[in-house]
Residue, then its C-alpha position, 0 to 999 in steps of 0.5 A: m697136391p700140397k695146399g700151399e701150391k696153386a695148380k698150373g694151365k688151369k684158370v678158373m671161369l670168372a662169374p659173369a659181370v651182372v649187367k645192370e639194366q638202365e632205367a628208360k628215363k620218362v619224358v615228362n610232356p613229350p612234343f609228340e606221342k608214339r603211336p604204334k601201328n597194329f596191322c592186324i586185321r580191322q586195325d590200322i590200314q596197310p601200307k602199299r605195296d606193290l601187287t602187280h604180280f598178284v594182279k588177274w587181268p582180264c581175259q582179253i588182255r591175258l589172251l593179247r599177250q599170249r598170242v604176242t608172246l607165241y608169235e615170238r617164239l614160234k617160227v612164222p612162216p613168210a606168208l604171215n610174217q610180211f604183216t610185220q614189215a608196215l610201211d614207213c610212218q612218213t610215207a603211211t601219213q602222205l597216203l592217209e593226208l591223199a585218202h582224207k583229200d579226196l573222201e566225200t563226206k556225208h555232208k558234201k555228198k548231200q550238197r551234191l544231191l541237193a544241187q542235182a535235184k535243184k538242176k531237176a527241178a529248174s530244168k525238169e530233166d535229168v542232168p548227170t553230175t560226174r561222181p567224186p573220187v571214192l575209196r573202195a574197201a571191204v576184201n571181196t570188193v577190193t579183190t574183184l577190182v585188183e583181179n580186174k587190174k581197176a585198183q592203183m594202189v591197195k593199202i592192207a591192214h596189218d592187225v586183221d583177225p583172222i589173217d587168212l582174209v587178206v593173205l592172198l591179196p599180197t600174192l595176187g597184187q604181185k601176180v596182177g602188177v598191182p602196187y600194195c602195202i601194209v599199214k598198221g591199224k584197222a582202225g586207222l583205215g576204218r575212219l577212211v570209210p564210215r566204219n569202226t574198222c577196215t581191212t583193206i582200201a583201194f584208190t580207184q581214181v583221184n582228182s587231177e590235181d592229186k595225180g603227181a602226189l599219187a604216182k610219187l607214192v606209187e613209186a615208193v610202195q612199189t620199191n617197199y613191197n612189188d620189188r622186194y616180194d621174192e626177198i619177203c617170200h623167203h625171209w621167216g619171223g619169229n624164233i625168238r627165245g625167252p629170257k629164261s632159255v637164253a640164260h640156260i643156253t649160255k650157261l651150257e655153252k660156257a661149260k662147253a668152252k670150259e671142258p677142252a681146257t681141262e682135257l688139254g691140261q690132262v693129255h700134258t700132264v700125262e705126256f709129261s708123266v710118261c717122259e719123267s718115267n723114261t728119263n728114270s728107267p735103268l734103260t737110259n743109264 
């Protein structure tokens, strides 16, 4: 190549321009000094984070949650599933008010026995007094009352553990003709009797002024439980899938829905290609 001619089509890459670093301006007497934090060990306190996923809950709470999840996943037979259908809030409140009204406290019982003792000391004769209405509690006592048809109504707690203790009571009440109901909380029934918890409670007798209210409650309870006994006996519970399982099933269903469409498209293309080959054959000409 002669010296005077330049090469065409080639460009020499220029040297990169040297970027001058700007020096940081030093502020004299700043109003706030920078104090960067150091989160190493034994240094500044770590910021607050949501550590719920890493919390190790107590054993009792974990067992309760696992049991709830199991009852949702597994198929629950009707005999156990009926205890999830508790009485509505309004009727349950009326029942509790009636039970509290007829309840004899320790103070009332002490006053009744003192009055009876004074009458006996004055007349020197034992004067019998009428015993006020009393709620009968515990499984064995209530079962005996139901078998003898002396119970006017039976209340059963929904969270009895083990549940086998009270499984027979709904069937027994339906067979004998005693109205029964299922209410929420064995602790609530325990407040009606001097106990921490109570599985079942039975009404044997009430005051004369409360008989009308009890009759209305018995009618409501019979409509919700005794009359629907055959329907309740055929209703299974549980069998609710988790979110991961539901997502997997929906994904499979979407894939199956796409398959028939693709198969139909393949069939139509094959038919069209066969028709084209027939039209181009020499026999048609």
